[in-house]
C-alpha positions, 0 to 999 in steps of 0.5 A: 404795498409789497412792504405791508404785511398781509393784514395791512394789505387786506385793510388797504384793498377793502374799499367796497364795505365799511371797515374797522381796522383794530390797530394795536400799538405800533402796528403801522396804522398811519401807514395803512391810512396813507397807503389806502388813500393812495390806493383809492386814488389809483383805483380811480377815486379823485382825491378831492372826494377823499377825506381823512380826519384825526385829532391833532394838527400834528397827526394830520400834517404827518399823514399828509406828508406821508401821502405826498410821498405816494402820490404826485401833486396832481393826484393829491389835488383837493385831498382833505386831511384835517382834524375833526374840528377843522372839518367842522369849521369848513362845513360851517363856513361853507353852510353859514347861510343855511344856519343863519350865521354871517360869513365871518364866524368867530371861534371862542376858545376856553377863556372866551367861553368862561368870559361869556358864561361869567357875564351871563351869570352876572347879568341874570341867569337865575340860580347860577353861582359865579364861583361855579362857572368852570363846572357849568362850562364842563357840563355844557361841553359834556352835553355837546359831546354827548349830542344833547342840545340845550332844549334836551338838557333842560328836559333831562337835567336833574336838580343839581344840573338845572342851573347849568342847563339854563345857562347852556340855553342862554349861552347858546343864544348869546353865541348865535347873537355874537356870530360865534361858536365854541370848539364843541359846536364845530362838531355839534352844529354840522350834525344838526345841520345835516339832520335838519337839511337832507339836501345839504347832507347829500351835497357833502356826501357827494363831496366826501365819497370816502372817509377815513378816521384815525384814532377812532376809539377817541371819538365822542357820541357827536363825532360818531354821528358826524362820521355816520352821516357823512359815510351814509347808508353804504358805509363808505369808510375805514375807521382805525382804532384800538379800544385798549388805547382809549384814554379820553373818557374825561373829555367824552371819548366813547370806546363803545363807538367801536361796538356801535359800528357793528350795530349800525353797519351790518356789512362791517368788516373787521381786520386786526393789526397785531404785529408790532414794529416798535417793541420787544416781545417781552414788553408786549407780553407784559402789556398784553398780560395787563390789558387782558384784565379789561373786558373786550368786545374784540380780542387781539394780542400784540406780537413782535419779531424784534426779539424777546428783550430784557426783563422790565425793571421795578424800582422802589424808593423811600420817597419822591426826592430819592426817586427823582435822583435815582432815575436820573442816575439810572439814565446817566449810567445807562446812557454812558454804558450803551452810548445812547443819546438823551433823546432816547429816554422818556420819563412818563407820569400820571399828573404834571405835578410829578415833573417838578423834582425831575426838572430840578434834578436834571437842571442841577446836573446840567442834563437837557430836557423837554417838557411836552405840553408846556405853555402855548405861544397863543397863551401869551397875553400879548398874542391874545391881545393882538388876535382879539383886535383882529377878531373884532375887525373881522366880526364886530359881534365878537363880545369876548374880543371886544371886552379884551381890548376895549381897555388894552391899552387903556382908553379910560372906559371904566368898569361902571361904563362897561357894566351899563353897556353889558346890561343894555346889550343883554336887554336888547339881545345885541352885541356890545359893539352894536349897543355901544352907539345906540341912543338908549345907552347914551342916555344911561352914560355920561357924555364923556363915556358915551363919546369914548365908546363912540370914538372906539366904535368908529375907529374899529369900523374904519379900520375893518373897512381899510383891511377889507380894501387895502394891504391887510398886514401893513394896516395891522402894523399901523394899528400896533403903532396907532395904539402905541402897543409897544409902549403899553408892553414896556409899561406893563412888563416887569423888566426890559427883557420881558417887554422886548420878548413880548414885542418880539412875539407880536411881530413873530405873530404878524410874520407868521400870519403873512406866511399863512396868507402867502400859502394861497396862490394869490396871497389873498386869504381873507383875514377871517379865515386866517383867524379861524385857522389860528384858533384851531391851532395846537401848541407850537403849531405856528412852526413846522415841527422843530428839529428834535434836539438831544434832550430827555422827554418829560410828559404825562401818559396822555401826552405820550400817546402816539409816541415811542422811545427806546427807553421809558421810565414810568414813575409813581406807579402807586395806588391813588396815582396810577390808578388815580384816586378819582378813578378809584372813587368812580370805579373807572379802573379800566381806563387807568389800566389802558393808560398804563398799557399806553405807557408800557407800549411806548417803550421800544427796548427797555421799560422801568417802573418806579414807585415810592414807599412814602411821598410828600403830599400837601406838605405832609409825608404819607405812606404809599402802596405799589399800584395794583397794576404791578401785581397784574404783570407776569412775575417771570418778566419783571426784575425787582431791582431794589430787592437785590443788593448791588454788588461792589463791582456794579457800584464801582462801574456806576461810579466810573460812568458818573465820573465820565459824565462829569468830565464830559460836562466840564469839557 
């Protein structure tokens, strides 16, 4: 506690009133949350009655790790630190009977959701165009995040939204029939549960007697309802957030939830954390200057004791190819001049497409780099296949899993058979698995097709029973051999190396599942729970965080939130890119300004802006204008590099640095 500043200490010690901590970038918000958990325990509140929620598994792990340094194992016992969605899943699994679900609830990912929506459209939801299934999916997600039920959606939908509202209604009904939920349901259903069953709410309020929420500005309306219900009338909570870093409106985030707290909790206290421990004073001055152009419910101004620092530089380039070459050259020059490492540099951009030229340039120069947000382990087809088998073993009503594996590997069950099965299951309002052996269906199929469906049905039932009774993982390994999955991968892969990589991934998955099960004291974590946990995993969550190697980071501004780097390059600072054209068209410049603010405040020591006068788009060269945000920055703190001619001495110095780099690479 002695290492906290006065505002941080006040935030930690305030436990008898609802509290909003306005935590600016780099102001030590995670420290406040972890210290507060320790303080609550030391004040006599058992850890099992404390819950801290955030938005990513990585953030939750970091938080729990920090708490473990402040409390011993006994003091930490029962502490809940998780994502919002993991908390929601836990509530649903424990209260499944009240909601009329069976125990093994299946979690649908985005692909499962799309499969079901397309199936519903194909089999009869009127006025829906199958080509628009992704738009319908987005609309349904938006309604769930805005706490709008299917019945309310049908009532409020305009003419254009009516097909999506009808589909939402059928989709919800089908999910229930399959004993499944999607990601948005993990928040929506607990809120509906608590509203409709006061006794269940009271039970969870007694379980969670103090709630801490990280990144509160990113909550949507439904998440806020969940916070409000658990915290109860007394407002036993601390929420930590920063309205200037709210950059997720496109997925339902409501920075207005900060102001809503004052309306809903009259006793709310507000503490501002304005001292920044990350950046130089000049970087903060520029960031403050920019964000002051947005309206604010709460005013705050970041400051630092880390010195004033260098001017922020602005680079102009003739086109995007020269931009990539010049910035790579700048990094090489700066690295050798200062003795820095590659991991001290980040290149940040508005859209993923902007990374391509930088990747090419870095590869050509043998410079190591890492692109954040690359494909997830779980996006691999072979991983999805094995998980689909496991999902079906724990929940035979999981239609998405059934459809994925019924012909993987091939079982000679054709599309006509599956279409008849789907139609029959829809008429009977039962799952595909349940329908596959009914007499009514067999009358519509050939004997051969009916026999194949029956054989698959019996094998799934028998295997599920064996998993329940026996050694789960040895049975899973037997299954892979039984279906000859390795041979299937060899047949489907373009090369021997590709097949071997996929086979290795499958066995890595199994080993990882074993490790998750082994974390339980008796090693008997039910397979259904393990599968549900996996469906919630973030990218690369199958490992502990890998060691950071010496490489330049490339990532979007959204992905950079919460991170920091000594040297940051913000590229493509142009009208139509940042701010994005869609935001200009929809008059949502404020969020784009917050996104730029997030980018600037990632920088610890240097920040460089880059824009082009011409850029290649859709195969054509078009003129570009510098972003309006550059005009909102204090001119005395910017250095417009390209307006100055480089002196012969500077050119010579850079040549030496590049030569030194070349020698290092050759050695």
